N, C-alpha and C positions, 0 to 999 in steps of 0.2 A: 546663447551658445555661441551662442549664436548671436546673441546680443542682448552687453549693456546696450550685435546685431540686429539689434534692430530697435533701439530706443529712439522714440520720436525726437527730432532735433529741435532746437529753439533758436531761430535766426534772430540776430540783433538788428533793430531798425537803425538806419543811418541817422545819427542825432542832428546832423546839419542839413540833411536833404529831405525829400518827401518820403513819408512813411510808405514802405512797400504795401501793395494791395493785398498780398498774402505772404505767408511764411512757408518754409519747407514743411513744417509740421502740419499746418493747415491743409496744404495740398495733399499730404499723405492721408489725412483724416477724410477728406472728401473722396479720395480714391478708395479707401478701405470701405467706406459706407456704400459706395456704388458697387464694389465687388461683392459685398455681402448681400445687397438688396437685389441686384440684377444678374449676378453671375459674372465671373472674371472675363469669360470669352465674349460677353455681350457689351462690355464697356470699352469705349475707345479713348484714346488720348484726348480727343476733342471733347468727349463727355466730361472727363475729369477737369479739363481746363475751364469748361463752361460752368460746371458746378462750383469751382473755386473763384470764378469771376476774373480769370486771367486768359491770356492768349495762349495758343499752342506754343508760340515762341518762348513765352515765359516758362511754360512747363518744361521745355527742353533745355532751359538754362539749369534746371535742377536735376533732371533725369534724362537718360537716353531712351527709355522705353517705359511702358506701363509695367513691365515685369520688374524693373528696377525700383519703382515707387513703393512696392510692397516691402522692400528691405530698408527703406529710409537711408540715412547717411551711414551705411555699413562700413565703407572704407575708412571714414573718419573714426568710427567706433573701434575698428581694428587697430588703428594707430594708438588709441588710448589703451587698448588691451596690451599692446606691445610695451607701452611705457610703464604700465602697472607691473608687468613681469620684470622689467629691467630694474625696478626699485628693490627687488628682493635681495637680501644679502646671500652670499654663497652658502652660508651655513644652513639656510632654510632648505629643507628637503624639496626636491624638484616637484613631487606630486602635491605637497602641501601648497607650494607657491601656485601651481596650476589650478588646484581646487579653489583656493581663496580668490584667485583672479577671475576665474570663470564664474564663480558665484557672484562676485561683485559686478562683473560685466553684464550680468542678467538681473540685477537688482533694480526695481522700479518703484516709484512712489504710488500711492493708492490711486491718484488721478490718471496715471499712465497705464496701469495694469489692464483696464478693459480694452484699450486700444492695442496693447501688446498681445493680449489673448486673441483678439480678432485677427491681428496680423499673422500670428503664428498658426492659427487654425487654417487660414488661407494658404500660407506657405507650405504647410505639411499635407494639405488635402487636395489642392488643385493641381492636376497633372502638369499644366504649362508652367506653373511656378516650381513644381518639384524638379522639372528638367532644368530650369534656370538656376535652381539652388545648387546644382553641382559646382558651378563657378564660385558661388559664395562660400560653399563649404571648403573648397580647395584653398581659398584665401585664408579662411579661418584656421585650417589645419597647418598652413604654412607658418603662421605666427607661433603656433604651439610647437611645431617641429623645430623651428629656429631656436626656441628657448631650450627644448629638450636636447638638441644637438650640442649646445653650449655646455649644458650640465653634464652630458655623457661623454664629452670629448670626441664627438663623431661628426661626420658631415651631415647636413640637414636632410639629405636624401638617403641616408643609410637606413637600415632596417629598423633599429630600435627607435630613433626619433620619429620615423614615420608611423611605427606601431603606436607610440604614445599619442601622436596626433589623431590617428584614426580611432583609437579606443576612447579618448576624451570626447571626440565628436559623437561617437555612438552612445556613450553614457549620457551626454547632454541631450541628444534627440530622445532617448528613452525617458529621461526626466521630463522633458517637455510634453511628451505624449501622455504621461501619467497626469501631469498638471492640467492639461486640456480636458481630461475626462472628469475632473473634479472641480466644481465651481469655487469652492472655498479653500482649495489646497494652497500650500506654500511652495512656490516654484523654487526658491532658493534652498529650501529644505530637501526637496527631491534631488536637486543638483548636488548638494553637499553629500547626501547619502550615496548617490551613484558614484561620484568621484572618489569618495573615501574607499569604497569597495574595490575599485580597480587599482587604487594607489597601493594597497597592501600587496598586490601581485607584482607591481612594477618596482617597488622599493629596492629589492635586492640588486637590481641592475645599475643603480646609481652609485658612482664612486664616492667615497667619503672625502670631504674636503680636508 
């Protein structure tokens, strides 16, 4: 939706220097295991660092808090989402471009899916992470609103671009909730279905090129 937000990152080792003791993705996985096993509120930054075999200082090179670790490299993923949207030609309908980009943003290979399922179940169920999510959702909506504003010829904070952003986020969250209820479900299929449904209602507002 949230994410190709929340796709585990893959840091590259320095080819000429000493190999890092851990990667961002490994740190995330240790944190997610601890959150699932012991409960989010019972896990400290020190616990995560210890499990990953790194210092607290190393942890804070990657993340500002344990709340942030659940989201992975979300800011980096949003930049990729913005870049994907920018590649669409003007003749591509706005909602088609948004639907395809959001689906791609949330596409994961088989090895990543169990981690992403765990991550999103924590983000959507734990109160402390739900509160933190408001900041992440606002950043996600900003990317969508910027694209919609460009297509609609309006300011990004005008009603219609903001409506598009909020509706796309709501559809994505609803798709995620359905996916988390069904072990063998296809996340991208749910996202595609939800976004197609709202696209039909928003299409008349887009000026034709």
